[in-house]
N, C-alpha and C positions, 0 to 999 in steps of 0.2 A: 485701106484705113489704119491708121496708127492704132496704138494702144489707146482706152480709157482708164479716165482716171477715176470711174466706179467701181468700187472694188468690191460691191455686194452681187450675191448670186445671178442676179438678174443684169445687174451691169458686163461681168465679165461672158457672160451670156450673148450679151448681145454682141460683143467684140470676139468672141472666138467661133460663136457656132458658124458664122456665114464662110470664118478659113476653113473650119473642116467642110462645111460642103462643097468649099472650091475645090480641097482635094478629092473629095468622090466623084466630082462633077470633071475635074481635066483628067481623073485616070481613065471613065467611061465616059467615051466619046457619046453616045446618044444617050446617057442616066437622063439629062436634064432638059430632052425631046418635048417630052410633053409634060402638061401642065399639071398634071398629079403624081409627076414624077419628080418635080422642083418639091410642092408640098409632102410627100413621101422622104425626101432627102432632108427636109429642114428638120422633120421630127427625127430623122433618125441622129443628124446633125448635131443638135440639140440636146437629145438626150444622152448622145457621148461626151461628152463636152459638160452635161451636167452629173452626169455619174463621176469626172475626174473632179470635180468642182466637190462634190460630196465628199469626196475620200475613198471611193470606188473604182480604182485607176484599173482594175483588172476588167472592168467593163465599160470603160472610156474608148476615149479617139484612140489608145492603142491599139484596138482591136480592128482598124482600117484595113494593115495590111492581111487580114486573113479576111474581111469581107471582099478586096479586092480578088483573093484567090480563089473566092468561094463564086466571086461573079464570073469569073473567068471561067470554071470548072463547071458549073451551072447550077451549081449546090444553091447557089440565092438568085433566086428568083425576082428583080424589081418588079412592082405593079401588079405584084398577085393580088388575089382576092378573096376575100376569107368567105369560107362557106358553111354555113352552119350543118352543122352534119346530125346533130341531136337538141331534141328541145322538147324537155317535159317538165314543166311549170318550173322550177326555182333551178334546175340542171338545166344547163346550156355547154356545146364543144361545139369547135369549130374547129376547120382545118384550113391550115396558113400556108400552103400550096408550097412551102420552102422559101416565102417573102419574107421581108423587113420584119422580124418580129414587134419591132417598137409599133410601129406601123398598126401593124392588124392584132398585136396584142393589146394596144389603145382603144380599137374599134371592137373589141370584143371583152373590154371591158367596160368601154359606155355601155353595151348592150347587157352585161351583168347587173351593173349598177340600177338599169331602169328596168328590168326583172326584181331584182331586192326593193326598189318601190313598191311593186304591185303584190312580192308573196315576204315579206319580212326576210329575205335571207334566199341566197343566191349562191350557185356553186357552179365554178365556170372552168372547163377544158380546154385548152387551145394547142393542138397535135401539128406536126410538121411543119413548125415557124423555126424561121432560123433565127439567131442568137435575139432575146427579146430582150436581152438589155439588162439594168440595175433592177430586179422586181420589185424595192421599195416605191418605185416611182408609180407602180397600178394599185399599191396602197393608196400613196397619194393624191392619185386622180380619185378615186374613191373617196377618200377623206374631204377633197377641195368642192366631191359634187354633194355631199352632208353639210358640210359648213358654208357652202351658197358662195 
């Protein structure tokens, strides 16, 4: 796929996210073996690329070498399942079991958004996650949920 002439963030994502995903899947042979892993890789790749495109290079695709090292030493665990460890009304806490923070924080935020709809507010904690990326993405996720 050649470069796109669309210079909007969405256009650049369509062009760059598959490249970042390709870098991840080429480096770890079994990463794309399961359909869930592909979805997880797409979420992580889009998050990393979007971080670069919004000016947060320290949280972007430059993190891939660290991810590869952490995959090799098993401090990053693909396909981890988010576990709810505390549920007290408006307060939610999750354990991410060293999984991809972008995927698991997104899932946790979705539950916090729902809890906020029920209670008028929510407090969320996610522990034991690998790098969750640019934290502004989760505020944007909440804003999209409110604005529709």
